[in-house]
N, CA, C, O and the ligand as a Tripos MOL2 file, in Angstrom:
@<TRIPOS>MOLECULE
protein
  293   291    74     0     0
PROTEIN
NO_CHARGES

@<TRIPOS>ATOM
      1 N           0.8400   -1.2170    0.0300 N.3       1 MET1
      2 CA          0.0320   -0.0570    0.0410 C.3       1 MET1
      3 C           0.8860    1.1790    0.0140 C.2       1 MET1
      4 O           1.9370    1.2120    0.6540 O.2       1 MET1
      5 N           0.4250    2.3130   -0.7850 N.am      2 LEU2
      6 CA          1.1760    3.4350   -0.6600 C.3       2 LEU2
      7 C           0.0600    4.7100   -0.4810 C.2       2 LEU2
      8 O          -1.0900    4.7280   -0.9210 O.2       2 LEU2
      9 N           0.7130    5.7090    0.2540 N.am      3 LEU3
     10 CA         -0.1070    6.9860    0.3150 C.3       3 LEU3
     11 C           0.3970    7.9630   -0.6690 C.2       3 LEU3
     12 O           1.5620    8.3580   -0.6280 O.2       3 LEU3
     13 N          -0.4370    8.3550   -1.5360 N.am      4 ILE4
     14 CA         -0.0240    9.4490   -2.5580 C.3       4 ILE4
     15 C          -0.8250   10.6260   -2.3570 C.2       4 ILE4
     16 O          -1.9960   10.5140   -1.9920 O.2       4 ILE4
     17 N          -0.2600   11.8150   -2.5780 N.am      5 THR5
     18 CA         -1.1990   13.0500   -2.6760 C.3       5 THR5
     19 C          -1.6990   13.2700   -4.0900 C.2       5 THR5
     20 O          -0.8620   13.5470   -4.9490 O.2       5 THR5
     21 N          -3.0540   13.1690   -4.4370 N.am      6 CYS6
     22 CA         -3.4200   13.3690   -5.7670 C.3       6 CYS6
     23 C          -3.1180   14.8000   -6.1490 C.2       6 CYS6
     24 O          -3.5990   15.6880   -5.4450 O.2       6 CYS6
     25 N          -2.4730   15.0720   -7.0510 N.am      7 PRO7
     26 CA         -2.3040   16.3550   -7.6910 C.3       7 PRO7
     27 C          -3.5200   17.0130   -8.4460 C.2       7 PRO7
     28 O          -3.5000   18.2020   -8.7620 O.2       7 PRO7
     29 N          -4.4770   16.2590   -8.6910 N.am      8 VAL8
     30 CA         -5.7970   16.7640   -9.1350 C.3       8 VAL8
     31 C          -6.8410   17.0290   -8.1350 C.2       8 VAL8
     32 O          -7.5510   18.0180   -8.3190 O.2       8 VAL8
     33 N          -7.0200   16.3550   -7.1930 N.am      9 THR9
     34 CA         -8.1340   16.7110   -5.9860 C.3       9 THR9
     35 C          -7.3610   17.2670   -4.6900 C.2       9 THR9
     36 O          -7.9560   17.9140   -3.8280 O.2       9 THR9
     37 N          -5.8670   16.9400   -4.6090 N.am     10 GLY10
     38 CA         -5.2690   17.5180   -3.4830 C.3      10 GLY10
     39 C          -5.4840   16.5530   -2.2650 C.2      10 GLY10
     40 O          -4.9980   16.8120   -1.1640 O.2      10 GLY10
     41 N          -6.2560   15.3910   -2.5140 N.am     11 ASN11
     42 CA         -6.6410   14.5620   -1.3300 C.3      11 ASN11
     43 C          -5.4820   13.5240   -1.3040 C.2      11 ASN11
     44 O          -4.7700   13.2860   -2.2790 O.2      11 ASN11
     45 N          -5.3650   12.9150   -0.0540 N.am     12 ARG12
     46 CA         -4.4390   11.8980    0.1600 C.3      12 ARG12
     47 C          -5.0630   10.5280    0.0040 C.2      12 ARG12
     48 O          -6.0130   10.2150    0.7230 O.2      12 ARG12
     49 N          -4.5550    9.6610   -0.9390 N.am     13 GLU13
     50 CA         -5.2790    8.5360   -1.6150 C.3      13 GLU13
     51 C          -4.4850    7.3140   -1.0100 C.2      13 GLU13
     52 O          -3.2550    7.3490   -1.0260 O.2      13 GLU13
     53 N          -5.1380    6.2670   -0.4930 N.am     14 LEU14
     54 CA         -4.3040    4.9450   -0.2130 C.3      14 LEU14
     55 C          -4.5400    4.2110   -1.3660 C.2      14 LEU14
     56 O          -5.6790    4.0510   -1.8040 O.2      14 LEU14
     57 N          -3.3520    3.6630   -1.9940 N.am     15 VAL15
     58 CA         -3.3130    3.0640   -3.3550 C.3      15 VAL15
     59 C          -2.8620    1.6930   -3.1870 C.2      15 VAL15
     60 O          -1.7170    1.5050   -2.7770 O.2      15 VAL15
     61 N          -3.6290    0.7060   -3.4560 N.am     16 GLY16
     62 CA         -3.2550   -0.5910   -3.3730 C.3      16 GLY16
     63 C          -2.2240   -1.1870   -4.3750 C.2      16 GLY16
     64 O          -1.9990   -0.5110   -5.3780 O.2      16 GLY16
     65 N          -1.6200   -2.2840   -4.2380 N.am     17 LEU17
     66 CA         -0.4790   -2.8340   -5.1670 C.3      17 LEU17
     67 C          -1.0990   -3.1030   -6.5270 C.2      17 LEU17
     68 O          -0.4420   -3.0320   -7.5650 O.2      17 LEU17
     69 N          -2.4100   -3.4180   -6.4830 N.am     18 SER18
     70 CA         -3.2090   -3.7890   -7.7040 C.3      18 SER18
     71 C          -3.1820   -2.4940   -8.7470 C.2      18 SER18
     72 O          -3.1950   -2.6770   -9.9640 O.2      18 SER18
     73 N          -3.1440   -1.1980   -8.1670 N.am     19 ALA19
     74 CA         -3.1630    0.0290   -8.8430 C.3      19 ALA19
     75 C          -1.7940    0.2490   -9.3600 C.2      19 ALA19
     76 O          -1.7680    1.1620  -10.1850 O.2      19 ALA19
     77 N          -0.6630   -0.2990   -9.1350 N.am     20 VAL20
     78 CA          0.6320    0.1020   -9.3860 C.3      20 VAL20
     79 C           0.9390   -0.2990  -10.8500 C.2      20 VAL20
     80 O           0.9890   -1.5070  -11.0830 O.2      20 VAL20
     81 N           1.1620    0.6230  -11.9230 N.am     21 ARG21
     82 CA          1.3280    0.2500  -13.1700 C.3      21 ARG21
     83 C           2.6800   -0.0510  -13.5140 C.2      21 ARG21
     84 O           2.9760   -0.9330  -14.3200 O.2      21 ARG21
     85 N           3.6450    0.7900  -12.8140 N.am     22 ALA22
     86 CA          5.0090    0.5830  -13.2450 C.3      22 ALA22
     87 C           5.9640    1.1590  -12.1890 C.2      22 ALA22
     88 O           5.6720    2.2170  -11.6310 O.2      22 ALA22
     89 N           7.0510    0.5250  -11.9080 N.am     23 VAL23
     90 CA          7.9800    0.8930  -11.0120 C.3      23 VAL23
     91 C           9.3340    1.3170  -11.6590 C.2      23 VAL23
     92 O           9.8770    0.4360  -12.3250 O.2      23 VAL23
     93 N           9.8930    2.3740  -11.5860 N.am     24 VAL24
     94 CA         11.1790    2.8390  -12.3050 C.3      24 VAL24
     95 C          12.1250    3.0970  -11.3090 C.2      24 VAL24
     96 O          11.8880    3.8720  -10.3820 O.2      24 VAL24
     97 N          13.1320    2.5250  -11.4350 N.am     25 ASN25
     98 CA         14.3060    2.9080  -10.5260 C.3      25 ASN25
     99 C          15.2660    3.9280  -11.1090 C.2      25 ASN25
    100 O          16.0190    3.6790  -12.0500 O.2      25 ASN25
    101 N          15.1840    5.1040  -10.4800 N.am     26 HIS26
    102 CA         16.0700    6.0150  -10.7650 C.3      26 HIS26
    103 C          17.3380    6.2660   -9.8130 C.2      26 HIS26
    104 O          17.4190    5.7480   -8.6990 O.2      26 HIS26
    105 N          18.2730    7.0680  -10.3290 N.am     27 ALA27
    106 CA         19.4790    7.1980   -9.5540 C.3      27 ALA27
    107 C          19.2900    7.6730   -8.1160 C.2      27 ALA27
    108 O          20.0280    7.2920   -7.2070 O.2      27 ALA27
    109 N          18.3110    8.4900   -7.9510 N.am     28 ASP28
    110 CA         17.9290    9.1880   -6.6100 C.3      28 ASP28
    111 C          16.7530    8.7600   -5.7800 C.2      28 ASP28
    112 O          16.6350    8.9470   -4.5690 O.2      28 ASP28
    113 N          15.8050    8.0990   -6.6640 N.am     29 ALA29
    114 CA         14.7230    7.7140   -5.9830 C.3      29 ALA29
    115 C          13.9790    6.4820   -6.9750 C.2      29 ALA29
    116 O          14.3490    6.1240   -8.0930 O.2      29 ALA29
    117 N          13.0170    6.0620   -6.3130 N.am     30 ILE30
    118 CA         12.0670    5.1040   -7.1240 C.3      30 ILE30
    119 C          10.7330    5.6920   -7.5930 C.2      30 ILE30
    120 O           9.9580    6.2070   -6.7870 O.2      30 ILE30
    121 N          10.5110    5.6230   -8.7050 N.am     31 ALA31
    122 CA          9.2750    6.4690   -9.2970 C.3      31 ALA31
    123 C           8.1010    5.2510   -9.4500 C.2      31 ALA31
    124 O           8.3520    4.3080  -10.2000 O.2      31 ALA31
    125 N           6.9980    5.2910   -8.8230 N.am     32 VAL32
    126 CA          5.8710    4.4050   -8.8290 C.3      32 VAL32
    127 C           4.8850    5.0360   -9.5120 C.2      32 VAL32
    128 O           4.4120    6.0610   -9.0210 O.2      32 VAL32
    129 N           4.3810    4.5230  -10.8120 N.am     33 HIS33
    130 CA          3.3990    4.8970  -11.5680 C.3      33 HIS33
    131 C           1.9910    4.2700  -10.9150 C.2      33 HIS33
    132 O           2.0000    3.0570  -10.7030 O.2      33 HIS33
    133 N           1.0850    4.8340  -10.6660 N.am     34 VAL34
    134 CA         -0.1380    4.4030  -10.0260 C.3      34 VAL34
    135 C          -1.4290    4.7820  -10.7070 C.2      34 VAL34
    136 O          -1.5000    5.9350  -11.1350 O.2      34 VAL34
    137 N          -2.4550    3.9810  -10.8680 N.am     35 THR35
    138 CA         -3.7280    4.5480  -11.1900 C.3      35 THR35
    139 C          -4.3110    5.1110   -9.7920 C.2      35 THR35
    140 O          -4.3700    4.3380   -8.8360 O.2      35 THR35
    141 N          -4.7380    6.4410   -9.6650 N.am     36 CYS36
    142 CA         -5.2210    7.0110   -8.6640 C.3      36 CYS36
    143 C          -6.6000    6.7700   -8.4260 C.2      36 CYS36
    144 O          -7.4500    7.0930   -9.2560 O.2      36 CYS36
    145 N          -6.8980    6.1840   -7.2690 N.am     37 PRO37
    146 CA         -8.2780    5.8200   -6.8490 C.3      37 PRO37
    147 C          -9.2270    7.0240   -6.7710 C.2      37 PRO37
    148 O         -10.4080    6.8680   -7.0830 O.2      37 PRO37
    149 N          -8.7060    8.3670   -6.3200 N.am     38 GLY38
    150 CA         -9.4720    9.3770   -6.3920 C.3      38 GLY38
    151 C          -9.8600   10.1220   -7.6990 C.2      38 GLY38
    152 O         -10.9240   10.7420   -7.7340 O.2      38 GLY38
    153 N          -9.0510   10.0840   -8.7520 N.am     39 CYS39
    154 CA         -9.2520   10.7200   -9.8600 C.3      39 CYS39
    155 C          -9.2310    9.6890  -11.2070 C.2      39 CYS39
    156 O          -9.8850    9.9590  -12.2140 O.2      39 CYS39
    157 N          -8.5270    8.6700  -11.1090 N.am     40 GLY40
    158 CA         -8.5070    7.7360  -12.1030 C.3      40 GLY40
    159 C          -7.4090    7.8980  -12.9590 C.2      40 GLY40
    160 O          -7.1180    6.9840  -13.7300 O.2      40 GLY40
    161 N          -6.7640    8.9290  -12.9300 N.am     41 GLN41
    162 CA         -5.5000    9.3520  -13.5900 C.3      41 GLN41
    163 C          -4.3810    8.5420  -13.3300 C.2      41 GLN41
    164 O          -4.4450    7.7470  -12.3920 O.2      41 GLN41
    165 N          -3.3850    8.6220  -14.0050 N.am     42 GLU42
    166 CA         -2.0210    7.8760  -13.6030 C.3      42 GLU42
    167 C          -1.2320    8.9220  -13.1730 C.2      42 GLU42
    168 O          -1.2090    9.9810  -13.8000 O.2      42 GLU42
    169 N          -0.4080    8.6930  -11.9050 N.am     43 HIS43
    170 CA          0.3080    9.7730  -11.2800 C.3      43 HIS43
    171 C           1.4970    9.0860  -11.0700 C.2      43 HIS43
    172 O           1.4710    7.8640  -10.9220 O.2      43 HIS43
    173 N           2.6980    9.8120  -11.0330 N.am     44 VAL44
    174 CA          4.0040    9.1570  -10.3990 C.3      44 VAL44
    175 C           4.3760    9.6050   -9.0430 C.2      44 VAL44
    176 O           4.5970   10.7720   -8.7180 O.2      44 VAL44
    177 N           4.4230    8.5680   -8.2870 N.am     45 HIS45
    178 CA          4.8680    8.8320   -6.8550 C.3      45 HIS45
    179 C           6.3220    8.4360   -6.7260 C.2      45 HIS45
    180 O           6.6600    7.3240   -7.1350 O.2      45 HIS45
    181 N           7.2240    9.2690   -6.1830 N.am     46 ARG46
    182 CA          8.5200    9.1030   -6.0230 C.3      46 ARG46
    183 C           8.8760    8.8330   -4.6460 C.2      46 ARG46
    184 O           8.5430    9.6380   -3.7770 O.2      46 ARG46
    185 N           9.5620    7.7160   -4.3400 N.am     47 THR47
    186 CA          9.9080    7.1860   -3.1110 C.3      47 THR47
    187 C          11.2510    6.6670   -3.2140 C.2      47 THR47
    188 O          11.9700    6.5940   -4.2110 O.2      47 THR47
    189 N          11.4930    6.2830   -1.9030 N.am     48 GLY48
    190 CA         13.0560    5.8370   -1.7430 C.3      48 GLY48
    191 C          13.7570    6.3020   -0.7690 C.2      48 GLY48
    192 O          13.4230    7.3850   -0.2890 O.2      48 GLY48
    193 N          14.7910    5.6610   -0.2930 N.am     49 ARG49
    194 CA         15.6920    5.9820    0.9860 C.3      49 ARG49
    195 C          16.4020    7.5190    0.6010 C.2      49 ARG49
    196 O          16.5760    8.3290    1.5110 O.2      49 ARG49
    197 N          16.7550    7.8150   -0.6730 N.am     50 ARG50
    198 CA         17.4610    8.9260   -0.9170 C.3      50 ARG50
    199 C          16.5660   10.2870   -0.8890 C.2      50 ARG50
    200 O          17.0060   11.4010   -0.6070 O.2      50 ARG50
    201 N          15.2930    9.9880   -1.2190 N.am     51 VAL51
    202 CA         14.2790   11.0710   -1.1120 C.3      51 VAL51
    203 C          14.0470   11.4330    0.3640 C.2      51 VAL51
    204 O          14.0340   12.6060    0.7380 O.2      51 VAL51
    205 N          13.8810   10.4880    1.1130 N.am     52 GLU52
    206 CA         13.6890   10.7150    2.5400 C.3      52 GLU52
    207 C          14.9420   11.1930    3.0720 C.2      52 GLU52
    208 O          14.7950   11.9640    4.0210 O.2      52 GLU52
    209 N          16.2170   10.9380    2.7080 N.am     53 GLU53
    210 CA         17.3290   11.5020    3.4410 C.3      53 GLU53
    211 C          17.3670   13.1600    2.8970 C.2      53 GLU53
    212 O          17.6400   14.0630    3.6870 O.2      53 GLU53
    213 N          17.1030   13.3810    1.6690 N.am     54 ALA54
    214 CA         17.2070   14.7610    1.1650 C.3      54 ALA54
    215 C          16.1710   15.5140    1.9640 C.2      54 ALA54
    216 O          16.4330   16.6480    2.3640 O.2      54 ALA54
    217 N          15.0170   14.9490    2.2150 N.am     55 ARG55
    218 CA         13.9010   15.6510    3.0350 C.3      55 ARG55
    219 C          14.4790   15.9220    4.3080 C.2      55 ARG55
    220 O          14.4630   17.0840    4.7130 O.2      55 ARG55
    221 N          15.0480   14.9110    5.0810 N.am     56 ARG56
    222 CA         15.5490   15.1120    6.5510 C.3      56 ARG56
    223 C          16.6730   16.0810    6.2770 C.2      56 ARG56
    224 O          16.6340   17.0960    6.9730 O.2      56 ARG56
    225 N          17.5470   16.0000    5.5170 N.am     57 ALA57
    226 CA         18.8020   17.1900    5.3050 C.3      57 ALA57
    227 C          18.1650   18.4130    5.2350 C.2      57 ALA57
    228 O          18.5570   19.3170    5.9720 O.2      57 ALA57
    229 N          17.1510   18.6110    4.3900 N.am     58 ALA58
    230 CA         16.5470   19.9050    4.2230 C.3      58 ALA58
    231 C          15.9090   20.3790    5.5170 C.2      58 ALA58
    232 O          15.9800   21.5590    5.8590 O.2      58 ALA58
    233 N          15.3700   19.5790    6.1360 N.am     59 ALA59
    234 CA         14.5430   19.9600    7.4810 C.3      59 ALA59
    235 C          15.5850   20.3210    8.4000 C.2      59 ALA59
    236 O          15.3710   21.2500    9.1780 O.2      59 ALA59
    237 N          16.6460   19.7370    8.4160 N.am     60 LEU60
    238 CA         17.8040   19.8620    9.5460 C.3      60 LEU60
    239 C          18.4960   21.1870    9.1820 C.2      60 LEU60
    240 O          18.9210   21.8860   10.1020 O.2      60 LEU60
    241 N          18.6320   21.5650    7.9530 N.am     61 GLU61
    242 CA         19.3190   22.7030    7.5100 C.3      61 GLU61
    243 C          18.4180   23.9530    8.0790 C.2      61 GLU61
    244 O          18.8410   24.8930    8.7520 O.2      61 GLU61
    245 N          17.2150   23.7510    7.6880 N.am     62 VAL62
    246 CA         16.1470   24.8400    8.1450 C.3      62 VAL62
    247 C          16.2520   24.9760    9.7730 C.2      62 VAL62
    248 O          16.2890   26.1040   10.2640 O.2      62 VAL62
    249 N          16.2990   23.8600   10.5700 N.am     63 ALA63
    250 CA         16.2990   23.9100   11.8940 C.3      63 ALA63
    251 C          17.7320   24.6140   12.4830 C.2      63 ALA63
    252 O          17.7390   25.3540   13.4670 O.2      63 ALA63
    253 N          18.7160   24.3210   11.8500 N.am     64 VAL64
    254 CA         20.1170   25.1450   12.2010 C.3      64 VAL64
    255 C          20.0810   26.3410   11.9200 C.2      64 VAL64
    256 O          20.6070   27.1190   12.7160 O.2      64 VAL64
    257 N          19.4840   26.8360   10.7650 N.am     65 ARG65
    258 CA         19.3150   28.2640   10.4650 C.3      65 ARG65
    259 C          18.4970   28.8320   11.5560 C.2      65 ARG65
    260 O          19.0110   29.7000   12.2610 O.2      65 ARG65
    261 N          17.5140   28.5190   11.7370 N.am     66 ARG66
    262 CA         16.5440   28.9770   12.7220 C.3      66 ARG66
    263 C          17.2520   29.0400   14.2430 C.2      66 ARG66
    264 O          16.9950   30.0160   14.9470 O.2      66 ARG66
    265 N          17.9940   28.1700   14.6560 N.am     67 ALA67
    266 CA         18.9050   28.2230   15.8260 C.3      67 ALA67
    267 C          19.9150   29.4960   15.7030 C.2      67 ALA67
    268 O          20.1520   30.2880   16.6160 O.2      67 ALA67
    269 N          20.3980   29.5290   14.5410 N.am     68 GLU68
    270 CA         21.4350   30.4710   14.5560 C.3      68 GLU68
    271 C          20.7790   31.8140   14.4940 C.2      68 GLU68
    272 O          21.4080   32.7570   14.9750 O.2      68 GLU68
    273 N          19.4810   32.0550   13.9140 N.am     69 THR69
    274 CA         18.9900   33.3050   14.1130 C.3      69 THR69
    275 C          18.6070   33.5310   15.7020 C.2      69 THR69
    276 O          18.8130   34.5960   16.2840 O.2      69 THR69
    277 N          18.1270   32.5800   16.2040 N.am     70 LEU70
    278 CA         17.5550   32.8710   17.6600 C.3      70 LEU70
    279 C          18.9540   33.0570   18.6290 C.2      70 LEU70
    280 O          18.8360   33.6950   19.6750 O.2      70 LEU70
    281 N          20.0230   32.5930   18.3250 N.am     71 LEU71
    282 CA         21.3290   32.6890   19.0680 C.3      71 LEU71
    283 C          22.4760   33.1950   18.2490 C.2      71 LEU71
    284 O          23.3890   32.4840   17.8290 O.2      71 LEU71
    285 N          22.3380   34.6230   18.0350 N.am     72 PRO72
    286 CA         23.4650   35.2450   17.1750 C.3      72 PRO72
    287 C          24.8430   34.9750   17.9060 C.2      72 PRO72
    288 O          24.9260   35.0630   19.1310 O.2      72 PRO72
    289 N          25.8630   34.6580   17.1450 N.am     73 ALA73
    290 CA         27.1340   34.4950   17.7970 C.3      73 ALA73
    291 C          27.7070   35.8330   18.1160 C.2      73 ALA73
    292 O          28.7980   35.9190   18.6790 O.2      73 ALA73
    293 ZN         -5.4630   11.4380   -8.7570 Zn       74 ZN74
@<TRIPOS>BOND
     1     1     2 1
     2     2     3 1
     3     3     4 2
     4     3     5 am
     5     5     6 1
     6     6     7 1
     7     7     8 2
     8     7     9 am
     9     9    10 1
    10    10    11 1
    11    11    12 2
    12    11    13 am
    13    13    14 1
    14    14    15 1
    15    15    16 2
    16    15    17 am
    17    17    18 1
    18    18    19 1
    19    19    20 2
    20    19    21 am
    21    21    22 1
    22    22    23 1
    23    23    24 2
    24    23    25 am
    25    25    26 1
    26    26    27 1
    27    27    28 2
    28    27    29 am
    29    29    30 1
    30    30    31 1
    31    31    32 2
    32    31    33 am
    33    33    34 1
    34    34    35 1
    35    35    36 2
    36    35    37 am
    37    37    38 1
    38    38    39 1
    39    39    40 2
    40    39    41 am
    41    41    42 1
    42    42    43 1
    43    43    44 2
    44    43    45 am
    45    45    46 1
    46    46    47 1
    47    47    48 2
    48    47    49 am
    49    49    50 1
    50    50    51 1
    51    51    52 2
    52    51    53 am
    53    53    54 1
    54    54    55 1
    55    55    56 2
    56    55    57 am
    57    57    58 1
    58    58    59 1
    59    59    60 2
    60    59    61 am
    61    61    62 1
    62    62    63 1
    63    63    64 2
    64    63    65 am
    65    65    66 1
    66    66    67 1
    67    67    68 2
    68    67    69 am
    69    69    70 1
    70    70    71 1
    71    71    72 2
    72    71    73 am
    73    73    74 1
    74    74    75 1
    75    75    76 2
    76    75    77 am
    77    77    78 1
    78    78    79 1
    79    79    80 2
    80    79    81 am
    81    81    82 1
    82    82    83 1
    83    83    84 2
    84    83    85 am
    85    85    86 1
    86    86    87 1
    87    87    88 2
    88    87    89 am
    89    89    90 1
    90    90    91 1
    91    91    92 2
    92    91    93 am
    93    93    94 1
    94    94    95 1
    95    95    96 2
    96    95    97 am
    97    97    98 1
    98    98    99 1
    99    99   100 2
   100    99   101 am
   101   101   102 1
   102   102   103 1
   103   103   104 2
   104   103   105 am
   105   105   106 1
   106   106   107 1
   107   107   108 2
   108   107   109 am
   109   109   110 1
   110   110   111 1
   111   111   112 2
   112   111   113 am
   113   113   114 1
   114   114   115 1
   115   115   116 2
   116   115   117 am
   117   117   118 1
   118   118   119 1
   119   119   120 2
   120   119   121 am
   121   121   122 1
   122   122   123 1
   123   123   124 2
   124   123   125 am
   125   125   126 1
   126   126   127 1
   127   127   128 2
   128   127   129 am
   129   129   130 1
   130   130   131 1
   131   131   132 2
   132   131   133 am
   133   133   134 1
   134   134   135 1
   135   135   136 2
   136   135   137 am
   137   137   138 1
   138   138   139 1
   139   139   140 2
   140   139   141 am
   141   141   142 1
   142   142   143 1
   143   143   144 2
   144   143   145 am
   145   145   146 1
   146   146   147 1
   147   147   148 2
   148   147   149 am
   149   149   150 1
   150   150   151 1
   151   151   152 2
   152   151   153 am
   153   153   154 1
   154   154   155 1
   155   155   156 2
   156   155   157 am
   157   157   158 1
   158   158   159 1
   159   159   160 2
   160   159   161 am
   161   161   162 1
   162   162   163 1
   163   163   164 2
   164   163   165 am
   165   165   166 1
   166   166   167 1
   167   167   168 2
   168   167   169 am
   169   169   170 1
   170   170   171 1
   171   171   172 2
   172   171   173 am
   173   173   174 1
   174   174   175 1
   175   175   176 2
   176   175   177 am
   177   177   178 1
   178   178   179 1
   179   179   180 2
   180   179   181 am
   181   181   182 1
   182   182   183 1
   183   183   184 2
   184   183   185 am
   185   185   186 1
   186   186   187 1
   187   187   188 2
   188   187   189 am
   189   189   190 1
   190   190   191 1
   191   191   192 2
   192   191   193 am
   193   193   194 1
   194   194   195 1
   195   195   196 2
   196   195   197 am
   197   197   198 1
   198   198   199 1
   199   199   200 2
   200   199   201 am
   201   201   202 1
   202   202   203 1
   203   203   204 2
   204   203   205 am
   205   205   206 1
   206   206   207 1
   207   207   208 2
   208   207   209 am
   209   209   210 1
   210   210   211 1
   211   211   212 2
   212   211   213 am
   213   213   214 1
   214   214   215 1
   215   215   216 2
   216   215   217 am
   217   217   218 1
   218   218   219 1
   219   219   220 2
   220   219   221 am
   221   221   222 1
   222   222   223 1
   223   223   224 2
   224   223   225 am
   225   225   226 1
   226   226   227 1
   227   227   228 2
   228   227   229 am
   229   229   230 1
   230   230   231 1
   231   231   232 2
   232   231   233 am
   233   233   234 1
   234   234   235 1
   235   235   236 2
   236   235   237 am
   237   237   238 1
   238   238   239 1
   239   239   240 2
   240   239   241 am
   241   241   242 1
   242   242   243 1
   243   243   244 2
   244   243   245 am
   245   245   246 1
   246   246   247 1
   247   247   248 2
   248   247   249 am
   249   249   250 1
   250   250   251 1
   251   251   252 2
   252   251   253 am
   253   253   254 1
   254   254   255 1
   255   255   256 2
   256   255   257 am
   257   257   258 1
   258   258   259 1
   259   259   260 2
   260   259   261 am
   261   261   262 1
   262   262   263 1
   263   263   264 2
   264   263   265 am
   265   265   266 1
   266   266   267 1
   267   267   268 2
   268   267   269 am
   269   269   270 1
   270   270   271 1
   271   271   272 2
   272   271   273 am
   273   273   274 1
   274   274   275 1
   275   275   276 2
   276   275   277 am
   277   277   278 1
   278   278   279 1
   279   279   280 2
   280   279   281 am
   281   281   282 1
   282   282   283 1
   283   283   284 2
   284   283   285 am
   285   285   286 1
   286   286   287 1
   287   287   288 2
   288   287   289 am
   289   289   290 1
   290   290   291 1
   291   291   292 2
@<TRIPOS>SUBSTRUCTURE
     1 MET1         2 RESIDUE 1 A MET
     2 LEU2         6 RESIDUE 1 A LEU
     3 LEU3        10 RESIDUE 1 A LEU
     4 ILE4        14 RESIDUE 1 A ILE
     5 THR5        18 RESIDUE 1 A THR
     6 CYS6        22 RESIDUE 1 A CYS
     7 PRO7        26 RESIDUE 1 A PRO
     8 VAL8        30 RESIDUE 1 A VAL
     9 THR9        34 RESIDUE 1 A THR
    10 GLY10       38 RESIDUE 1 A GLY
    11 ASN11       42 RESIDUE 1 A ASN
    12 ARG12       46 RESIDUE 1 A ARG
    13 GLU13       50 RESIDUE 1 A GLU
    14 LEU14       54 RESIDUE 1 A LEU
    15 VAL15       58 RESIDUE 1 A VAL
    16 GLY16       62 RESIDUE 1 A GLY
    17 LEU17       66 RESIDUE 1 A LEU
    18 SER18       70 RESIDUE 1 A SER
    19 ALA19       74 RESIDUE 1 A ALA
    20 VAL20       78 RESIDUE 1 A VAL
    21 ARG21       82 RESIDUE 1 A ARG
    22 ALA22       86 RESIDUE 1 A ALA
    23 VAL23       90 RESIDUE 1 A VAL
    24 VAL24       94 RESIDUE 1 A VAL
    25 ASN25       98 RESIDUE 1 A ASN
    26 HIS26      102 RESIDUE 1 A HIS
    27 ALA27      106 RESIDUE 1 A ALA
    28 ASP28      110 RESIDUE 1 A ASP
    29 ALA29      114 RESIDUE 1 A ALA
    30 ILE30      118 RESIDUE 1 A ILE
    31 ALA31      122 RESIDUE 1 A ALA
    32 VAL32      126 RESIDUE 1 A VAL
    33 HIS33      130 RESIDUE 1 A HIS
    34 VAL34      134 RESIDUE 1 A VAL
    35 THR35      138 RESIDUE 1 A THR
    36 CYS36      142 RESIDUE 1 A CYS
    37 PRO37      146 RESIDUE 1 A PRO
    38 GLY38      150 RESIDUE 1 A GLY
    39 CYS39      154 RESIDUE 1 A CYS
    40 GLY40      158 RESIDUE 1 A GLY
    41 GLN41      162 RESIDUE 1 A GLN
    42 GLU42      166 RESIDUE 1 A GLU
    43 HIS43      170 RESIDUE 1 A HIS
    44 VAL44      174 RESIDUE 1 A VAL
    45 HIS45      178 RESIDUE 1 A HIS
    46 ARG46      182 RESIDUE 1 A ARG
    47 THR47      186 RESIDUE 1 A THR
    48 GLY48      190 RESIDUE 1 A GLY
    49 ARG49      194 RESIDUE 1 A ARG
    50 ARG50      198 RESIDUE 1 A ARG
    51 VAL51      202 RESIDUE 1 A VAL
    52 GLU52      206 RESIDUE 1 A GLU
    53 GLU53      210 RESIDUE 1 A GLU
    54 ALA54      214 RESIDUE 1 A ALA
    55 ARG55      218 RESIDUE 1 A ARG
    56 ARG56      222 RESIDUE 1 A ARG
    57 ALA57      226 RESIDUE 1 A ALA
    58 ALA58      230 RESIDUE 1 A ALA
    59 ALA59      234 RESIDUE 1 A ALA
    60 LEU60      238 RESIDUE 1 A LEU
    61 GLU61      242 RESIDUE 1 A GLU
    62 VAL62      246 RESIDUE 1 A VAL
    63 ALA63      250 RESIDUE 1 A ALA
    64 VAL64      254 RESIDUE 1 A VAL
    65 ARG65      258 RESIDUE 1 A ARG
    66 ARG66      262 RESIDUE 1 A ARG
    67 ALA67      266 RESIDUE 1 A ALA
    68 GLU68      270 RESIDUE 1 A GLU
    69 THR69      274 RESIDUE 1 A THR
    70 LEU70      278 RESIDUE 1 A LEU
    71 LEU71      282 RESIDUE 1 A LEU
    72 PRO72      286 RESIDUE 1 A PRO
    73 ALA73      290 RESIDUE 1 A ALA
    74 ZN74       293 GROUP 0 **** ****
């Protein structure tokens, strides 16, 4: 099961494995092509360890910048 955000309706949709049309392995992530249960169109959902790492790294960077703003050297 995958949880995707439909770009058409903006709703979060729970997608079963039977709705997965293709899985494409990219260098930085895995692209999962699914038929959306919300709107019936095909969407590409990117997933994978590196995507999560990049997301965490970006969040950490924001937190560090915020801390620097609060505590000027
Ligand atoms: Zn959709």
